[in-house]
C-alpha positions as CSV (number, residue, x, y, z in Angstrom):
1,M,-24.4,-9.6,9.1
2,T,-23.2,-6.0,8.7
3,G,-20.0,-6.4,6.9
4,V,-17.4,-8.8,5.5
5,I,-13.7,-9.2,6.2
6,L,-11.6,-10.7,3.4
7,T,-8.3,-12.3,4.3
8,K,-5.3,-12.5,2.1
9,L,-6.5,-10.1,-0.5
10,D,-3.3,-9.9,-2.6
11,G,-4.1,-10.4,-6.2
12,D,-6.5,-9.6,-9.0
13,A,-8.4,-12.8,-8.7
14,R,-9.2,-11.8,-5.1
15,G,-10.7,-8.6,-6.4
16,G,-13.2,-10.6,-8.5
17,A,-14.0,-12.5,-5.3
18,A,-14.6,-9.3,-3.5
19,L,-17.1,-8.1,-6.1
20,S,-18.9,-11.5,-6.0
21,I,-19.1,-11.5,-2.2
22,R,-20.4,-8.0,-2.2
23,H,-23.1,-8.8,-4.8
24,V,-24.2,-12.0,-3.1
25,T,-24.3,-10.8,0.5
26,S,-25.5,-7.2,-0.2
27,V,-23.3,-6.1,2.7
28,P,-20.1,-3.9,2.4
29,I,-16.6,-5.3,2.7
30,K,-15.2,-3.6,5.8
31,F,-11.6,-4.9,6.0
32,V,-9.1,-6.8,4.0
33,G,-6.0,-8.8,4.9
34,T,-3.0,-8.0,2.8
35,G,-0.7,-10.6,4.3
36,E,-0.5,-13.4,6.8
37,R,0.2,-11.3,10.0
38,P,-2.6,-9.9,12.2
39,T,-1.1,-6.4,11.7
40,E,-1.7,-6.7,7.9
41,F,-5.4,-5.8,8.0
42,E,-6.5,-2.5,6.6
43,P,-9.9,-0.8,5.7
44,F,-11.3,-1.8,2.4
45,H,-11.4,0.9,-0.3
46,P,-13.3,-0.1,-3.4
47,D,-11.8,2.6,-5.6
48,R,-8.3,1.4,-4.8
49,M,-9.3,-2.2,-5.6
50,V,-10.5,-1.1,-9.0
51,G,-7.1,0.5,-9.7
52,R,-5.4,-2.7,-8.8
53,I,-7.7,-4.8,-11.0
54,L,-7.2,-2.5,-13.9
55,G,-3.4,-2.6,-13.5
56,M,-3.1,1.0,-12.4
57,G,-1.7,0.1,-8.9
58,D,-2.8,1.5,-5.6
59,L,-1.2,4.9,-5.4
60,L,-3.2,6.1,-2.5
61,G,-2.4,3.0,-0.5
62,L,1.2,3.5,-1.3
63,I,1.0,7.0,0.0
64,D,-0.7,5.9,3.2
65,K,2.0,3.3,3.9
66,A,4.8,5.7,3.0
67,E,3.5,8.2,5.5
68,E,3.6,5.6,8.2
69,A,7.2,4.5,7.3
70,V,8.9,7.8,6.5
71,D,10.3,10.2,9.1
72,V,8.9,13.6,8.0
73,A,11.8,15.6,9.4
74,Q,14.3,13.4,7.7
75,A,12.4,13.7,4.4
76,M,12.3,17.5,4.7
77,E,16.0,17.6,5.3
78,L,16.7,15.4,2.3
79,E,14.5,17.7,0.2
80,K,16.6,20.7,1.2
81,R,19.8,18.8,0.3
82,L,18.3,17.9,-3.1
83,R,17.3,21.5,-3.8
84,K,20.8,22.8,-3.0
85,N,22.5,20.1,-5.1
86,Q,24.1,18.7,-2.0
87,F,22.7,15.1,-2.4
88,T,25.5,12.7,-1.8
89,L,26.2,9.0,-2.5
90,Q,25.6,8.4,1.2
91,D,22.2,10.0,0.9
92,F,21.4,7.8,-2.0
93,R,22.6,4.7,0.0
94,D,20.3,5.7,2.9
95,Q,17.3,6.0,0.5
96,I,18.0,2.5,-1.0
97,R,18.2,1.1,2.5
98,T,14.9,2.7,3.3
99,L,13.3,1.2,0.2
100,Q,14.7,-2.2,1.2
101,R,12.5,-2.1,4.3
102,W,9.4,-1.3,2.4
103,P,8.7,-4.8,0.9
104,A,7.5,-5.8,4.3
105,L,4.9,-3.1,3.8
106,G,3.8,-4.5,0.5
107,V,5.0,-1.5,-1.4
108,L,6.5,-3.3,-4.4
109,G,3.2,-5.1,-5.0
110,M,1.3,-1.9,-5.1
111,L,3.7,-0.4,-7.7
112,Q,3.6,-3.5,-9.9
113,E,-0.2,-4.2,-9.9
């Protein structure tokens, strides 16, 4: 055996299981499942798991998921509008709608843990 894949790693208790599995098997954890869909597998990062266990959240994981979900050109345009004090209520609405799509990415869980 060269590595372990943990499925449904979505809470602090699972982090303890990850530590135990690593200690007992002496092989690294390669991937973790963060949900129930096959697309919700990601590489395991031990430092990020420590942050989750300590209640500090997974900021790097959040950044990775945000980079996948955000249109860079649109974000740069929004930044220009903010700097020129041209941010409108419609811009705010668009941002809220964007955030409403993020729970499918597990973003709220990363912020709360």
